[in-house]
C-alpha positions in Angstrom: -5.0 40.3 14.9 -2.0 39.8 12.6 0.4 40.7 15.3 -1.3 38.3 17.7 -1.1 35.4 15.3 2.6 36.1 14.6 3.4 36.1 18.3 1.5 32.8 18.8 3.4 31.0 16.1 6.7 32.5 17.3 6.1 31.2 20.8 5.1 27.8 19.4 8.2 27.5 17.3 10.4 28.3 20.4 8.6 25.7 22.5 8.8 23.0 19.9 12.4 23.7 19.3 13.3 23.4 22.9 11.3 20.2 23.3 12.7 18.5 20.2 16.3 18.8 21.1 17.2 19.6 17.5 15.3 22.7 16.9 13.2 21.0 14.2 11.8 17.8 15.7 9.2 17.0 18.3 9.6 14.8 21.3 8.9 11.7 19.1 11.8 12.6 16.8 9.4 13.5 14.0 10.2 16.7 11.9 8.1 19.6 13.1 6.0 21.3 10.5 4.4 24.4 12.0 0.8 25.1 11.3 0.2 27.4 8.4 -2.7 29.5 7.4 -3.3 28.2 3.9 -5.2 30.0 1.2 -8.2 27.8 2.1 -7.9 29.1 5.7 -7.4 25.5 7.1 -4.8 25.6 9.9 -4.1 21.9 9.5 -2.5 22.3 6.1 1.0 22.0 7.6 0.2 19.1 9.9 1.8 15.8 9.2 -0.9 13.9 7.3 -0.3 10.4 8.8 -1.1 11.7 12.2 -4.5 13.0 11.0 -5.5 10.0 9.0 -4.0 7.5 11.4 -6.2 8.8 14.2 -9.5 8.1 12.3 -11.1 4.8 13.4 -14.0 4.8 11.0 -14.9 5.8 7.4 -16.3 9.1 6.3 -20.0 9.4 5.6 -19.4 10.5 2.0 -20.1 8.5 -1.1 -17.1 6.2 -2.0 -14.4 8.1 -3.9 -10.6 7.8 -4.3 -8.8 11.1 -4.4 -5.2 11.6 -5.6 -2.7 8.9 -6.3 -1.8 5.6 -4.7 1.0 7.2 -2.7 -0.5 10.7 -2.2 -4.2 10.7 -1.5 -7.2 9.7 0.6 -10.4 7.7 0.5 -14.0 8.8 1.1 -16.8 6.5 2.0 -14.6 3.5 2.5 -16.1 0.0 3.0 -14.8 -2.3 5.7 -13.9 -5.9 4.7 -15.6 -8.1 7.3 -13.1 -9.5 9.7 -14.1 -13.0 8.7 -16.1 -14.3 5.7 -16.8 -17.6 4.2 -13.5 -17.7 2.2 -11.3 -15.1 3.9 -10.0 -13.6 7.1 -8.6 -10.1 7.6 -5.3 -10.3 9.5 -3.6 -7.9 12.0 -6.9 -6.4 13.1 -5.2 -4.1 15.6 -3.9 -2.1 12.6 -7.5 -1.3 11.4 -6.4 -1.5 7.8 -9.2 -3.7 6.5 -10.9 -0.8 4.7 -10.9 0.0 1.0 -13.0 1.3 -1.9 -16.0 -1.0 -2.5 -14.4 -2.2 -5.8 -11.3 -3.4 -4.0 -13.4 -5.1 -1.3 -15.4 -6.9 -4.0 -12.2 -7.9 -5.8 -10.7 -9.5 -2.6 -13.9 -11.4 -2.0 -14.0 -12.7 -5.5 -10.4 -13.7 -5.4 -10.9 -15.5 -2.1 -13.5 -17.8 -3.7 -10.9 -18.7 -6.4 -8.4 -19.4 -3.6 -10.9 -21.6 -1.8 -11.1 -23.8 -4.9 -7.3 -24.6 -4.8 -6.0 -27.8 -3.1 -5.0 -27.1 0.5 -6.5 -23.6 0.6 -9.6 -22.6 2.6 -9.5 -19.1 1.1 -7.3 -16.1 1.7 -5.6 -14.4 4.6 -5.9 -10.7 3.7 -3.2 -8.3 4.9 -3.2 -4.5 4.8 -5.6 -2.7 2.6 -6.2 0.9 3.7 -7.0 3.0 6.7 -10.6 4.0 7.3 -10.1 7.2 5.4 -7.0 6.2 3.4 -4.2 8.7 3.5 -0.6 8.1 4.7 -0.2 5.4 7.3 1.5 5.8 10.7 3.8 2.9 9.8 4.7 0.9 6.8 3.5 1.5 3.3 3.9 4.6 1.2 1.0 3.5 -1.1 -2.3 2.0 0.0 -3.6 5.6 0.4 -6.7 5.6 -1.8 -8.3 2.3 -1.0 -7.2 0.5 -4.2 -4.4 -1.6 -2.9 -4.5 -4.9 -1.0 -1.8 -7.3 0.3 -2.6 -11.1 0.1 -0.6 -13.4 2.3 1.3 -16.3 0.7 0.3 -18.6 3.6 -2.4 -21.0 2.5 -5.2 -20.8 5.1 -5.9 -24.0 6.9 -8.4 -22.4 9.2 -10.8 -19.5 8.9 -11.7 -19.5 12.6 -8.6 -17.7 13.9 -9.2 -15.5 16.9 -8.1 -11.8 16.9 -5.1 -12.8 19.1 -4.1 -15.6 16.8 -4.2 -13.2 13.8 -1.8 -10.9 15.6 0.7 -13.7 16.3 0.6 -15.9 13.2 2.9 -15.0 10.3 2.9 -15.6 6.6 5.5 -17.7 4.8 8.3 -16.6 2.5 8.2 -18.2 -1.0 11.6 -17.1 -2.2 15.2 -18.3 -2.1 18.5 -16.9 -3.2 17.4 -13.4 -2.3 14.4 -13.6 -4.6 16.1 -15.1 -7.6 14.0 -18.3 -7.3 10.9 -19.6 -5.6 11.4 -22.1 -2.8 9.5 -25.2 -2.0 6.6 -23.3 -0.4 5.6 -21.9 -3.8 2.9 -24.0 -5.4 0.8 -24.2 -8.5 -2.0 -22.8 -6.3 0.0 -19.5 -5.8 0.3 -19.3 -9.6 -3.4 -19.8 -10.2 -4.4 -17.2 -7.5 -2.0 -14.6 -8.8 -3.2 -15.3 -12.4 -6.8 -14.9 -11.4 -6.1 -11.6 -9.7 -4.2 -10.4 -12.8 -7.0 -11.4 -15.2 -9.6 -9.4 -13.3 -10.2 -6.4 -15.6 -10.0 -4.0 -12.7 -6.5 -5.0 -11.9 -3.8 -2.5 -12.7 -0.7 -4.2 -11.2 0.4 -7.2 -9.2 3.6 -6.8 -7.4 5.6 -9.9 -6.5 9.3 -10.8 -6.1 11.3 -11.4 -9.3 11.8 -15.1 -9.0 8.1 -15.7 -8.8 7.5 -13.7 -11.9 10.1 -15.7 -13.8 8.6 -19.0 -12.5 5.1 -17.9 -13.7 6.6 -17.0 -17.1 8.0 -20.5 -17.4 4.8 -22.2 -16.2 2.2 -20.1 -18.1 0.5 -21.8 -21.0 -1.8 -20.5 -23.7 -2.9 -16.9 -23.2 0.0 -15.0 -21.6 -1.5 -11.5 -21.7 -2.2 -11.4 -18.0 1.6 -11.6 -17.3 1.9 -8.0 -18.3 0.2 -6.9 -15.1 2.5 -9.0 -12.9 5.5 -6.9 -12.1 8.6 -7.8 -10.1 9.3 -5.6 -7.1 11.5 -5.6 -4.0 10.2 -7.7 -1.1 6.8 -9.2 -1.8 7.7 -12.7 -1.0 5.6 -13.0 2.2 2.6 -11.5 0.3 1.7 -10.3 -3.1 0.2 -6.8 -3.7 -2.9 -6.2 -5.8 -3.5 -2.7 -7.2 -6.7 -2.0 -9.1 -7.3 0.9 -11.4 -9.3 4.0 -10.6 -13.0 3.2 -10.7 -15.0 4.3 -13.7 -16.0 8.0 -13.4 -13.6 8.7 -10.5 -12.6 12.2 -11.5 -10.4 12.8 -8.5 -8.4 9.6 -8.8 -5.0 9.8 -10.5 -4.4 6.8 -12.7 -1.1 5.0 -12.9 0.7 4.8 -16.2 0.0 1.5 -18.0 2.6 -1.3 -17.6 5.2 -1.6 -20.4 4.1 -3.6 -23.5 4.7 -7.3 -23.6 4.7 -10.0 -20.9 7.5 -8.5 -18.9 9.3 -11.8 -18.7 12.6 -10.5 -20.1 12.8 -7.7 -17.6 12.1 -10.1 -14.8 14.9 -12.5 -16.0 17.3 -9.5 -16.1 16.3 -8.6 -12.6 17.1 -12.2 -11.5 20.4 -12.1 -13.3 21.3 -8.9 -11.4 20.5 -10.6 -8.1 22.7 -13.5 -8.9 25.5 -11.4 -10.4 25.1 -7.8 -9.1 26.4 -5.2 -11.5 29.1 -2.8 -10.1 27.6 0.2 -8.3 27.4 3.4 -10.3 30.2 5.8 -9.3 29.0 8.8 -7.4 30.0 12.3 -8.3 31.8 13.6 -5.2 30.8 17.1 -6.1 27.1 16.2 -6.3 25.0 17.3 -3.3 23.8 14.5 -1.1 20.2 13.3 -1.7 17.6 15.1 0.4 15.8 12.8 2.9 12.2 12.2 2.1 10.0 14.3 4.3 6.6 13.3 5.6 3.6 14.4 3.7 1.5 17.2 5.3 -2.2 17.7 4.7 -1.5 20.5 2.3 0.4 18.1 0.0 -2.8 16.0 -0.5 -5.7 16.7 -2.8 -8.0 19.5 -1.5 -10.8 17.0 -1.1 -8.9 15.2 1.7 -9.7 18.0 4.2 -13.4 17.3 3.7 -12.7 13.5 4.0 -11.2 14.1 7.4 -14.2 16.1 8.5 -16.9 13.9 6.7 
């Protein structure tokens, strides 16, 4: 039996090597990770995880649960955000990423009602949430893996009757200028109020948005400013802002993110803006230091053990 298994994997390695053209990649150019017999006996442990989770078109039948961390985990018992609701529409339906933990779905619906109360907004256009069983995505995000992240478009919805085809072809709008140092004329007080409402929800862990928007909100905020602590500047995030909620109460398998730094974060955002306008000189690189290793794809064995059951559930 052991000899037979060894011969099987040896032949597989030779075949994949000849097909990949580089000895370590398959015909799509992806690095090849040969199947391994893990201690759990699951032959999928060495399989690239995004292929396994990206192939699932519906949620598992388990109770809702987030396993692992935002960038290394999976989602059991996901809930699908309806494609169209009274105050929202899910966009890019072909991606099948309008799934999340029920707490995240509830959060988005609640925020959409706030948005619908803003001048010129019918509600929200909701971008990527998670795949039906979470996990790494075939394209795009490194996070969004445990059903606790959602992207909200900056485009104010004028219509909530878009067809699936229209939702594939319409685009959001950028709200930045000067490479993100400032907001542009598309940024409105309504954007401020919607982001503020999201940040003030007690479930919210972080809001990611471009530095110029954070600075603008710091300048415009009156009264209680505690919610600004959750609004963090990050690269990109000018066509959408990113909501991340905390691990639900009692979620033992969910790995919480460290709390944001103390204070309102405005000084850090202003420094980021200053660095955009006047970039500091690059740090010298040690010529003797080894080059950084390229990030490899996660395999199923990298994820929490519960993720194997999520795939099968």
